[in-house]
C-alpha positions in Angstrom: 15.0 21.1 -18.4 11.3 21.4 -17.5 9.7 20.4 -14.3 8.9 17.0 -15.8 12.6 16.0 -15.6 13.4 17.9 -12.4 11.5 18.9 -9.3 9.8 22.3 -9.2 11.8 25.3 -8.3 10.7 26.3 -4.7 10.7 29.6 -2.9 10.6 30.4 0.8 8.1 33.1 1.3 6.9 35.2 4.3 3.2 35.8 4.5 1.5 38.6 6.4 -2.2 38.3 7.1 -4.7 40.5 8.9 -6.2 38.5 11.9 -9.7 38.9 10.5 -8.8 37.6 7.1 -6.4 34.9 8.2 -9.0 32.2 8.4 -10.5 32.8 5.0 -7.0 33.1 3.3 -5.8 29.8 4.9 -9.0 28.2 3.7 -8.4 29.3 0.1 -4.8 28.0 0.4 -6.1 24.7 1.7 -8.3 24.3 -1.3 -5.4 25.2 -3.6 -2.9 22.7 -2.0 0.3 24.4 -3.1 1.7 25.8 0.2 3.8 24.1 2.9 3.8 26.1 6.1 6.7 26.0 8.6 6.1 25.9 12.3 7.3 29.3 13.7 6.5 28.2 17.3 8.5 24.9 17.7 9.1 25.5 21.4 5.5 26.3 22.3 3.4 23.5 23.8 0.4 22.4 21.7 -1.9 23.4 24.6 -0.5 26.9 24.8 -1.1 28.0 21.3 -3.6 30.7 20.3 -6.2 28.6 18.6 -6.1 25.6 20.9 -9.7 26.1 22.1 -11.0 26.1 18.5 -9.1 22.9 17.8 -10.6 21.3 21.0 -14.1 22.3 19.8 -13.4 20.6 16.5 -12.3 17.5 18.3 -15.5 17.5 20.3 -17.6 17.8 17.1 -15.6 15.0 15.5 -16.4 12.8 18.5 -20.1 13.5 18.2 -20.0 12.7 14.4 -18.2 9.5 15.0 -20.9 8.5 17.5 -23.5 9.3 14.9 -21.6 7.3 12.3 -21.3 4.3 14.6 -25.1 4.3 15.2 -25.8 4.7 11.5 -23.6 1.8 10.6 -25.1 -0.3 13.4 -28.5 0.1 11.7 -27.1 -0.5 8.2 -28.3 2.8 6.9 -26.4 3.9 3.7 -24.6 7.3 4.0 -25.0 9.7 1.1 -21.7 10.5 -0.5 -22.0 12.9 -3.5 -18.3 13.2 -3.9 -18.5 17.0 -3.6 -16.2 18.8 -1.1 -18.1 21.7 0.6 -16.2 24.8 1.4 -14.8 25.4 4.9 -17.5 27.1 7.0 -17.0 30.5 8.4 -16.0 30.7 12.1 -19.4 32.0 13.0 -21.0 28.8 11.5 -19.2 26.7 14.1 -21.8 27.6 16.7 -24.6 26.4 14.4 -22.8 23.1 13.7 -22.1 22.6 17.4 -25.7 23.2 18.3 -26.9 20.8 15.5 -24.5 18.0 16.6 -25.4 18.6 20.3 -29.1 18.3 19.6 -28.6 15.2 17.5 -26.4 13.5 20.0 -28.7 14.3 23.0 -31.8 13.2 21.0 -30.1 9.9 19.9 -28.8 9.2 23.4 -32.2 9.8 24.9 -33.9 7.6 22.3 -31.3 4.9 23.0 -31.8 5.1 26.7 -35.6 4.9 26.4 -35.3 2.0 24.0 -32.9 0.2 26.3 -35.3 0.7 29.3 -38.2 -0.5 27.2 -36.2 -3.6 26.0 -35.3 -4.3 29.6 -38.9 -4.1 30.7 -39.9 -6.2 27.7 -37.3 -8.8 28.7 -38.6 -8.9 32.3 -42.2 -9.4 31.1 -41.2 -12.1 28.6 -39.3 -13.9 31.4 -42.3 -13.6 33.7 -44.5 -15.0 30.9 -42.4 -18.0 30.6 -42.2 -18.5 34.4 -46.0 -18.4 34.7 -46.3 -21.0 31.9 -43.6 -23.3 33.1 -44.5 -23.2 36.8 -48.1 -24.1 36.1 -46.8 -27.4 34.8 -44.7 -27.8 37.9 -47.7 -27.2 40.2 -49.9 -29.5 38.3 -47.3 -32.3 38.7 -46.9 -31.6 42.4 -50.7 -31.8 42.9 -50.9 -35.1 41.2 -47.9 -36.7 42.9 -48.3 -36.0 46.7 -47.0 -39.3 47.9 -44.6 -40.4 50.6 -41.6 -40.9 48.3 -41.6 -37.3 47.1 -42.0 -36.0 50.7 -39.1 -38.3 51.7 -36.9 -36.6 49.1 -37.9 -33.2 50.3 -37.8 -33.6 54.1 -35.7 -36.7 54.8 -36.7 -39.7 56.9 -37.6 -37.6 59.9 -39.8 -35.3 57.8 -41.7 -38.4 56.6 -42.4 -39.5 60.2 -43.4 -35.9 61.1 -45.9 -35.8 58.2 -48.0 -38.6 59.2 -51.8 -38.1 59.1 -52.8 -35.4 61.4 -49.8 -33.1 60.5 -50.1 -30.7 57.4 -46.8 -28.9 56.4 -46.8 -25.9 54.1 -43.8 -25.5 51.5 -42.5 -22.2 50.3 -41.0 -21.6 46.8 -39.2 -19.1 44.7 -39.3 -18.9 40.8 -37.0 -17.2 38.4 -34.8 -17.4 35.3 -31.0 -18.1 34.9 -28.5 -18.3 32.1 -28.5 -21.9 30.8 -24.8 -22.3 31.0 -24.9 -21.4 34.7 -27.6 -24.0 35.6 -25.4 -27.0 36.4 -23.2 -25.1 38.8 -26.3 -23.4 40.3 -27.9 -26.8 41.0 -24.8 -28.2 42.7 -24.4 -25.1 44.9 -28.1 -25.4 46.0 -27.6 -29.0 46.9 -24.4 -28.4 48.9 -25.5 -25.2 50.6 -29.0 -26.5 51.6 -27.8 -30.1 52.2 -30.4 -31.5 49.9 -33.3 -30.0 51.7 -34.7 -28.1 48.6 -36.4 -29.4 45.5 -35.4 -27.8 42.2 -37.3 -28.0 38.9 -36.2 -26.4 35.7 -37.3 -26.1 32.1 -35.5 -24.5 29.1 -36.9 -21.5 27.3 -36.9 -22.6 23.7 -36.5 -19.1 22.0 -33.4 -17.1 22.7 -33.9 -13.7 24.5 -32.3 -10.4 23.6 -30.0 -8.8 26.1 -31.0 -5.1 26.2 -27.5 -3.9 27.1 -25.6 -5.2 24.0 -28.3 -6.7 21.8 -26.8 -10.3 22.0 -29.0 -13.4 21.9 -28.9 -15.3 25.2 -30.4 -18.7 26.2 -32.1 -19.0 29.6 -34.0 -21.5 31.7 -36.9 -21.2 34.1 -36.5 -22.7 37.6 -38.6 -23.1 40.7 -37.2 -24.1 44.1 -39.4 -25.6 46.9 -38.1 -25.3 50.5 -39.4 -25.2 54.1 -38.6 -22.4 56.6 -37.3 -18.9 56.4 -33.7 -19.9 56.9 -33.7 -21.9 53.7 -35.5 -19.2 51.9 -32.8 -16.6 52.8 -30.1 -19.1 51.8 -31.7 -19.8 48.5 -32.2 -16.1 47.6 -28.5 -15.4 48.4 -27.4 -18.2 46.1 -29.7 -16.9 43.3 -28.3 -13.4 43.8 -24.7 -14.8 43.5 -25.5 -16.6 40.2 -27.2 -13.5 38.9 -30.5 -15.3 38.6 -33.6 -13.1 38.3 -36.4 -13.9 40.7 -40.1 -13.0 39.9 -43.2 -13.1 42.1 -45.4 -16.1 41.3 -48.9 -16.4 43.0 -49.7 -19.7 44.7 -53.3 -19.8 43.5 -54.0 -21.0 39.9 -56.6 -18.3 39.4 -54.1 -15.5 40.4 -51.5 -17.0 38.1 -53.9 -17.0 35.2 -54.9 -13.4 35.9 -51.3 -12.3 36.1 -50.5 -14.1 32.9 -53.3 -12.2 31.1 -52.0 -8.9 32.4 -48.5 -9.7 31.3 -49.6 -10.5 27.8 -51.5 -7.2 27.6 -48.5 -5.3 28.7 -46.2 -7.1 26.3 -48.5 -6.1 23.4 -48.4 -2.5 24.5 -44.6 -2.6 24.9 -44.2 -4.0 21.4 -46.2 -1.1 20.0 -44.1 1.5 21.9 -40.9 -0.2 21.0 -41.8 -0.1 17.3 -42.6 3.6 17.5 -39.3 4.2 19.3 -37.3 2.3 16.7 -39.1 4.2 13.9 -38.3 7.5 15.5 -34.6 6.5 15.9 -34.5 5.3 12.3 -35.9 8.6 11.1 -33.3 10.6 13.1 -30.4 8.5 11.8 -31.6 8.6 8.2 -31.8 12.4 8.4 -28.3 12.5 9.8 -26.9 10.1 7.3 -27.8 12.5 4.4 -25.4 15.1 5.7 -22.9 13.1 7.7 -20.2 13.0 5.0 -20.4 16.7 4.4 -20.3 17.4 8.2 -17.2 15.4 8.5 -15.5 17.3 5.6 -16.5 20.7 7.1 -15.3 19.9 10.6 -12.0 18.5 9.3 -11.5 21.6 7.2 -12.1 23.9 10.2 -9.8 21.8 12.4 -7.0 21.9 9.7 -7.3 25.7 9.3 -7.0 26.3 13.0 -4.2 23.8 13.3 -2.3 25.7 10.5 -3.0 29.0 12.2 -1.3 27.7 15.3 1.9 27.5 13.2 1.8 31.3 12.7 3.3 34.1 14.8 1.5 37.2 16.0 3.1 40.5 15.6 3.5 43.0 18.4 0.1 44.7 17.8 -1.7 41.3 17.9 -3.5 42.4 14.7 -1.4 40.6 12.1 -0.4 36.9 11.7 3.0 36.1 10.2 3.8 32.8 8.4 6.7 31.3 6.5 6.0 28.8 3.8 7.5 26.9 0.8 5.7 27.5 -2.5 6.5 26.4 -6.1 7.9 29.4 -7.9 5.6 29.0 -10.9 2.5 29.1 -8.7 3.2 32.3 -6.8 0.7 34.3 -8.9 -2.0 31.6 -8.3 -1.3 31.7 -4.6 -1.6 35.5 -4.6 -5.0 35.3 -6.4 -6.2 32.8 -3.7 -5.1 35.1 -1.0 -7.0 38.0 -2.6 -10.2 35.8 -2.8 -9.8 35.0 0.9 -9.4 38.7 1.8 -12.6 39.6 -0.2 -14.5 36.8 1.5 -13.6 38.0 4.9 -14.5 41.6 4.1 -11.0 42.9 5.1 -9.6 46.0 3.5 -6.0 45.2 4.2 -4.4 43.1 1.4 -2.2 40.1 2.3 1.6 40.5 1.7 3.6 37.6 0.2 7.4 38.3 0.3 10.1 36.0 -1.1 12.9 35.3 1.3 16.5 34.5 0.7 17.6 31.2 2.4 20.4 28.6 2.3 18.1 25.8 3.5 17.5 22.9 1.2 14.0 23.3 -0.2 11.5 20.4 -0.3 11.2 18.3 -3.5 8.0 18.7 -5.4 7.4 16.7 -8.6 4.1 17.4 -10.3 2.2 14.2 -11.1 -1.1 13.2 -12.7 -3.0 9.9 -12.4 -0.7 8.4 -15.0 2.7 9.4 -13.7 1.8 9.2 -10.0 2.4 5.4 -9.8 5.8 5.7 -11.5 6.8 8.6 -9.2 5.8 6.5 -6.2 8.3 3.7 -7.4 11.1 6.3 -7.4 10.1 7.9 -4.1 10.0 4.5 -2.4 13.8 4.3 -3.0 14.3 7.8 -1.7 12.9 11.3 -2.4 15.1 13.1 -4.9 17.4 15.8 -3.7 16.2 19.3 -4.7 16.3 19.8 -8.4 18.3 16.6 -9.2 17.3 14.6 -12.3 14.0 12.8 -11.8 14.2 9.2 -13.2 10.4 8.8 -13.2 9.7 10.0 -16.8 12.3 7.6 -18.2 11.0 4.8 -15.9 7.6 5.1 -17.7 9.3 3.3 -20.7 12.2 1.4 -19.3 10.3 -0.2 -16.4 7.6 -2.0 -18.4 10.2 -2.8 -21.2 12.6 -4.5 -18.8 9.7 -6.3 -17.2 8.5 -7.5 -20.6 11.9 -8.9 -21.4 11.5 -11.3 -18.5 7.8 -11.8 -18.9 7.6 -12.0 -22.7 4.5 -14.0 -23.6 1.7 -12.7 -25.9 -1.0 -14.6 -24.0 0.1 -13.8 -20.5 0.8 -10.2 -21.5 -2.7 -9.9 -22.9 -4.3 -11.1 -19.6 -2.3 -8.5 -17.7 -3.0 -5.7 -20.2 -6.8 -6.5 -20.2 -6.8 -6.4 -16.4 -5.1 -3.1 -16.4 -7.3 -1.7 -19.1 -10.4 -2.8 -17.1 -9.2 -0.9 -14.1 -8.5 2.2 -16.2 -11.9 2.1 -17.9 -13.7 1.7 -14.6 -11.4 3.9 -12.5 -14.1 6.4 -11.4 -16.4 3.8 -10.1 -13.6 1.8 -8.5 -12.1 4.9 -6.9 -15.5 5.8 -5.4 -15.7 2.5 -3.6 -12.8 3.5 -1.2 -12.2 0.0 0.0 -9.7 -0.7 2.8 -8.3 -3.8 1.1 -4.6 -3.0 0.9 -3.8 -5.5 -1.8 -6.5 -4.2 -4.1 -5.5 -0.6 -3.4 -1.9 -1.5 -4.6 -3.2 -3.0 -7.8 -5.6 -0.2 -8.5 -2.9 2.5 -7.7 -0.6 0.8 -10.2 -3.2 0.2 -12.9 -1.3 2.2 -15.6 1.9 0.3 -14.7 0.1 -3.0 -15.1 -1.4 -2.0 -18.4 1.9 -0.9 -19.8 3.7 -4.0 -18.5 1.0 -6.1 -20.3 1.3 -4.2 -23.6 5.1 -4.4 -23.6 4.9 -8.1 -22.7 2.7 -8.7 -25.7 5.3 -7.0 -27.9 8.2 -9.1 -26.5 5.9 -12.1 -26.8 5.6 -11.4 -30.5 9.4 -11.0 -30.7 9.9 -14.3 -28.9 7.0 -15.8 -30.9 5.6 -17.2 -27.7 1.9 -17.4 -26.7 1.2 -19.8 -23.9 4.4 -21.7 -24.8 3.3 -22.1 -28.4 4.2 -20.1 -31.6 2.2 -18.1 -34.1 3.0 -19.0 -37.7 1.9 -15.7 -39.2 4.2 -15.3 -42.2 5.0 -19.0 -42.6 8.3 -20.6 -41.6 11.3 -19.8 -43.8 13.0 -23.0 -42.9 12.7 -26.0 -45.1 13.9 -29.5 -44.7 16.7 -30.5 -47.2 17.5 -33.9 -45.7 15.8 -37.3 -45.9 12.4 -36.6 -44.3 11.9 -40.2 -42.9 15.3 -40.2 -41.2 14.7 -36.8 -39.6 11.2 -37.7 -38.3 12.3 -41.1 -36.8 15.3 -39.6 -35.0 14.1 -36.8 -32.7 17.6 -36.2 -31.2 19.1 -35.4 -34.5 20.3 -31.8 -34.7 20.1 -30.1 -38.1 22.3 -27.3 -39.2 20.4 -24.3 -40.6 22.9 -24.1 -43.4 21.1 -24.4 -46.7 17.7 -24.9 -45.1 16.5 -21.2 -45.2 15.0 -20.0 -48.4 15.1 -16.2 -49.1 15.2 -13.7 -46.2 14.8 -14.7 -42.6 11.5 -14.6 -40.8 10.2 -11.0 -41.0 9.3 -10.4 -37.4 10.6 -12.2 -34.3 11.5 -15.8 -34.0 10.9 -18.3 -36.8 8.1 -20.6 -35.5 10.2 -23.6 -36.5 12.2 -23.1 -33.3 9.1 -24.1 -31.3 9.2 -27.6 -32.6 13.0 -27.9 -32.3 14.0 -30.4 -29.6 17.6 -30.6 -28.6 18.9 -27.2 -29.6 15.9 -25.0 -28.9 17.0 -24.0 -25.4 20.6 -23.6 -26.6 19.5 -21.1 -29.3 17.2 -19.2 -27.0 19.7 -19.0 -24.2 22.4 -17.5 -26.5 19.9 -15.0 -27.9 18.4 -13.9 -24.6 21.7 -13.8 -22.8 23.2 -11.4 -25.3 20.2 -9.1 -25.5 20.2 -9.0 -21.6 23.8 -7.7 -21.6 23.1 -5.3 -24.4 20.1 -3.8 -22.7 21.9 -3.7 -19.4 25.0 -1.8 -20.7 22.8 0.7 -22.6 20.7 1.2 -19.4 23.8 1.8 -17.3 25.4 4.2 -19.9 22.1 6.1 -19.9 22.3 6.4 -16.1 25.9 7.8 -16.3 24.8 10.3 -18.9 22.0 11.4 -16.5 24.7 12.3 -14.0 26.1 14.7 -16.7 22.8 16.7 -16.5 23.1 16.9 -12.7 26.7 18.1 -12.8 26.0 20.8 -15.5 22.9 22.0 -13.8 24.6 22.4 -10.4 27.8 23.7 -12.1 29.9 21.1 -10.4 32.9 21.3 -12.8 35.2 19.1 -10.7 32.6 16.2 -10.7 31.9 16.7 -14.4 35.6 16.4 -15.4 36.9 14.0 -12.9 33.9 11.7 -12.2 31.6 11.7 -15.1 34.1 11.6 -18.0 36.3 8.8 -16.4 33.2 6.8 -15.5 31.8 7.1 -19.0 35.1 6.2 -20.6 35.5 3.2 -18.3 32.1 1.9 -19.1 32.4 2.5 -22.9 35.9 1.1 -23.4 35.2 -2.2 -21.6 31.5 -3.1 -21.5 30.1 -1.2 -24.5 33.0 -2.6 -26.5 31.8 -6.1 -25.4 28.4 -5.2 -26.8 30.0 -4.0 -30.1 31.8 -7.4 -30.3 28.4 -9.1 -30.1 27.0 -7.1 -33.0 30.2 -7.7 -35.0 29.9 -11.4 -34.4 26.2 -11.4 -35.5 27.0 -9.5 -38.6 30.2 -11.1 -39.7 29.7 -14.8 -38.8 26.8 -16.9 -40.1 25.9 -20.5 -40.6 25.5 -20.0 -44.3 29.0 -18.5 -44.7 32.1 -20.4 -45.6 35.3 -20.2 -43.6 36.8 -18.0 -42.2 33.4 -16.5 -41.4 31.4 -19.6 -40.7 29.8 -20.5 -37.4 32.6 -22.8 -36.6 35.1 -19.9 -36.7 32.9 -17.6 -34.5 34.9 -16.8 -31.3 33.3 -16.8 -27.8 32.6 -13.2 -26.7 33.1 -14.1 -23.0 36.5 -15.7 -23.6 37.5 -12.8 -25.8 36.6 -10.3 -23.1 38.4 -12.3 -20.4 41.5 -12.5 -22.6 41.3 -8.8 -23.3 41.2 -7.8 -19.6 44.0 -10.3 -18.6 46.1 -9.5 -21.7 46.1 -13.2 -22.7 47.0 -14.4 -26.1 44.0 -16.0 -27.8 44.2 -19.8 -28.5 44.9 -20.8 -32.0 41.7 -20.9 -34.1 40.6 -23.9 -36.1 42.0 -24.4 -39.5 41.2 -21.7 -42.1 39.8 -19.5 -39.3 41.1 -16.0 -38.2 42.3 -15.3 -34.7 40.6 -11.9 -34.5 37.3 -10.6 -35.7 38.7 -7.4 -37.3 42.1 -5.9 -38.1 44.0 -4.4 -35.2 41.7 -5.9 -32.6 44.5 -6.9 -30.3 46.1 -3.5 -30.2 42.8 -1.7 -29.8 41.8 -4.0 -26.9 45.2 -3.4 -25.1 44.7 0.4 -25.5 41.1 0.2 -24.2 42.1 -1.7 -21.1 45.0 0.6 -20.4 42.9 3.7 -20.7 40.1 2.2 -18.6 42.5 1.2 -15.9 44.0 4.7 -16.1 40.6 6.2 -15.4 40.5 4.5 -11.9 43.2 6.7 -10.3 41.6 9.8 -11.9 38.2 8.9 -10.3 40.0 8.1 -7.0 42.4 11.0 -6.5 41.6 13.9 -8.8 38.6 15.3 -6.9 40.0 15.1 -3.4 43.4 16.6 -4.5 41.7 19.5 -6.3 39.6 20.2 -3.2 42.7 20.2 -1.0 44.5 22.5 -3.4 41.5 24.9 -3.4 41.4 25.0 0.4 45.1 25.7 0.6 44.8 28.6 -1.8 41.8 30.0 0.1 43.7 29.8 3.4 46.7 31.6 1.9 44.4 34.4 0.8 42.6 34.7 4.1 45.8 34.8 6.3 46.9 38.3 5.4 43.5 39.7 6.0 43.2 37.9 9.3 46.5 39.3 10.5 45.4 42.8 9.6 42.0 42.9 11.3 41.0 40.2 13.7 37.6 41.9 14.3 36.7 41.8 10.7 37.8 38.1 10.6 35.4 37.3 13.4 32.5 39.1 11.6 33.3 37.4 8.3 33.5 34.0 10.0 30.1 34.4 11.6 28.5 35.5 8.3 30.2 32.9 6.2 29.6 30.2 8.6 25.8 30.3 8.1 26.4 30.2 4.3 28.7 27.2 4.5 26.4 25.4 6.9 23.5 25.6 4.6 25.0 24.9 1.2 28.7 24.1 1.6 28.7 20.7 3.2 31.6 19.6 1.0 33.7 22.5 2.2 33.2 21.8 5.8 33.9 18.1 5.4 37.3 16.9 6.6 39.9 16.0 3.9 40.3 12.5 5.3 36.5 12.0 5.0 36.6 13.3 1.4 39.3 10.8 0.5 37.4 7.9 2.2 34.1 8.8 0.5 35.8 9.1 -2.9 37.6 5.8 -2.4 34.3 4.1 -1.5 32.6 5.7 -4.5 35.3 4.7 -6.9 35.5 1.1 -5.7 31.8 0.8 -5.8 31.6 2.1 -9.3 34.4 -0.1 -10.7 33.3 -3.3 -9.0 29.7 -2.4 -9.6 30.2 -2.0 -13.3 31.1 -5.7 -13.4 28.5 -6.9 -10.9 25.8 -4.7 -12.4 26.5 -6.0 -15.9 26.2 -9.5 -14.6 23.0 -8.5 -12.7 21.2 -7.8 -16.0 21.5 -11.5 -16.8 18.4 -11.9 -14.6 16.5 -10.7 -17.7 17.7 -13.9 -19.5 17.2 -16.2 -16.4 13.6 -15.1 -15.7 12.6 -15.1 -19.3 13.9 -18.7 -19.6 12.2 -19.8 -16.4 8.9 -18.2 -17.5 9.0 -19.9 -20.9 9.8 -23.3 -19.4 7.0 -23.0 -16.7 4.5 -22.2 -19.5 5.7 -25.2 -21.5 5.5 -27.5 -18.5 1.9 -26.4 -17.8 0.9 -27.0 -21.4 2.6 -30.4 -21.7 1.6 -31.8 -18.3 -1.9 -30.3 -18.0 -3.6 -28.9 -21.0 -2.2 -31.5 -23.5 -3.8 -34.3 -21.5 -7.3 -32.8 -22.1 -6.5 -32.2 -25.8 -5.7 -35.9 -26.4 -9.1 -37.1 -25.2 -11.8 -37.9 -27.8 -15.5 -38.3 -27.9 -18.2 -36.7 -25.5 -16.2 -37.8 -22.4 -13.2 -36.0 -23.9 -15.1 -32.7 -24.1 -16.0 -33.0 -20.4 -12.4 -33.9 -19.5 -11.1 -31.0 -21.6 -13.4 -28.5 -19.9 -12.2 -29.6 -16.4 -8.5 -29.7 -17.5 -8.8 -26.3 -19.2 -10.3 -24.8 -16.0 -7.4 -26.2 -14.0 -4.8 -25.0 -16.6 -6.4 -21.5 -16.6 -6.3 -21.3 -12.8 -2.6 -22.3 -12.7 -1.8 -20.0 -15.6 -3.3 -16.9 -13.9 -2.2 -17.9 -10.4 1.4 -19.0 -11.1 2.5 -17.5 -14.5 0.7 -14.2 -14.4 0.5 -13.4 -10.7 3.5 -15.1 -9.1 5.8 -14.8 -12.1 4.6 -11.3 -12.7 5.3 -10.3 -9.1 8.8 -11.9 -9.4 9.6 -10.1 -12.6 8.2 -6.8 -11.1 10.6 -7.1 -8.1 13.6 -7.9 -10.3 12.8 -4.9 -12.6 12.5 -2.7 -9.5 15.9 -3.8 -8.3 17.5 -3.1 -11.7 16.2 0.4 -11.6 17.0 1.2 -8.0 20.5 -0.4 -7.9 21.9 -0.7 -11.4 20.3 2.4 -13.0 19.7 5.0 -10.3 23.0 4.4 -8.5 24.8 6.0 -11.4 23.3 9.5 -10.8 20.5 9.5 -8.2 21.2 10.4 -4.6 17.7 10.5 -3.2 18.5 12.6 -0.1 15.7 15.1 -0.3 12.5 15.4 1.6 9.0 15.5 0.1 7.0 18.7 -0.4 3.9 18.3 1.9 1.5 21.1 1.1 -1.4 22.2 3.2 -4.2 20.5 1.2 -7.8 19.8 2.2 -8.0 16.9 -0.2 -5.0 15.1 1.4 -6.2 15.8 5.0 -9.8 14.5 4.2 -8.4 11.4 2.5 -6.1 10.6 5.4 -8.9 11.3 7.9 -11.3 9.0 6.1 -8.7 6.2 5.9 -7.9 6.6 9.6 -11.7 6.5 10.4 -12.1 3.2 8.4 -9.2 1.6 10.3 
């Protein structure tokens, strides 16, 4: 089969590159993204490798670019992203890039330091301006209120007596600003430390001030403290220092204060001019850097990735050639050789690179080619486990089976249309949406699965037409083929009356899907739908499981595993066909043979229960006597055929359990008998053969090395799991019926209990009520029935594929092919930077 149904064939190659051409060749391979290099120096420390200095230089350049990016984002400057990916620069261009980044960083840091110094100076002048304004008010109040009570507050009773006429005392003061939240504690500390011998006045600064260090807005207050004596002055200054209050010089004379205030205003105006020019210069530097920042990041990450990859290589003895080992897809070897030639021509080297294919017993990585459509489906499979090398890939079949089984549970024309339109919108706008590169994880999951969502919606629309269900109502496209043949008034007055369909259908049944008359049926609507959906769930489930067993046949034939083909696949298929597929055939026989319009023995009253028939078949029970004029069996010889089927199916169990281990044991015994004469003749040859054969068995012959007891145990587990799993997995597909029923009932509840209330209203008020009710109904429909029910159906569909389907053939024990690709490295680097 082609690579669509299996992973790509891989080859382990040895690559010889001249030292001068290695950089350019690895650069071309990174653009190609088809080579996975192996580390040939696993025991060498990362700091002892040949190109560690170049990697450190790249790290330093990345640090500088991140600093520039941080400053650009701080100013809200948009960064130009053309979406182009520039080529990796030559090694000699690293010096130019380093010089450019060094110059930009130094210039920006110098501008930031100057701006911070200017802002700090501006803050000090602003605070001084407010001090001069506020203290003028304080001094004016002091001059107008020189009375004995104020002096008593400042000096105490002894001070009042000492300031009697004839004695003039001079008060000292300090002025400054302090954070507003520290003011109450500051005032209490002054009172306690100075024992009430100071006088504090404060006033709030109305406008917040900018902190030059971090740019935050802070609220401060102006204060002035009056005291007497140098001792109190020293104590007050220490307290101000402890509370980080800023003190400013304030002249005593009003004329000096006015003169200082005028000088401060002049300096503030000059500083505003200088600050504006500084900010303009900083903005110009950042705008110029923003135009090239994305490209610089890409270039630096490419250089770093190339040198990191070169550190995986080995040097030959002459130190002039680099040797690498890599996994490559077999079909792309010519493309890789062309890329190596281009790299050699770019570097100007005359020595061509050499790519040799190596023989190995290692398990190659698994590489499944995907495009934007198949990528999401492949991700669903890989989430369970990466496929073993060259085993059948379920993803192509999942493209159809996944949305179909989802639609069986989610079948509603209206809800499917909403989902399909949402998926179609994302598909039509995918280029613009992909360019946004948001870090919203939920949105990224939806966008990554846009094709899955679209297909699930389309398939749900189809099953909705089959169920004839649109928002819990039916479409009467072709006109109902059921007509009332009873007394109309009696039927209309008795809503619990169940009518037999016999004689009420005219002509052929409804052409496509359910007859819309079932929508208005009351008592037997759910009974009919349950019987129908339960049976189709089992039918789809058994067919799905048989398909999974058939897929294992492709694996056994491809890997030439004759024992597994004969003694696992064939018994498994026979077991599944003779029991569960036979039950499906009984359903079709019952549908075809028995009908409400037929007379006995083929009327609906004579139709046997499929479940009871299957239980009687497995337990070899004799069926109960049928009603009068009814037949015991559905066809001639049914009893003998069922006994034969059960006996053959039960006989398949010991074949699955014992055949493979016994054959392996016999093969080993024969191999040992053949080896013994040779071993007795030449022990030296035996030692050499064991050493050579041991490497072969260790790589590809795990089954041969496994102990016989372990083989018996594993085969027993596998057989028991398959036999019991066939029953449980068949029952597991009943979730298709259960979720379909729950979805339909929830839709009917929303219609009956929400939207129908608005539809019953009349007049202008009814229109307003209907609008509000419809909005509420629409929100519940999208939120519950589309999103929540859709998620539930998605998870159940995922389980059916992972457990019931893939367990029949899919091991998922491989490891993913991770090529050296610039696109993947840049995408991961951008995602890490956003986080």
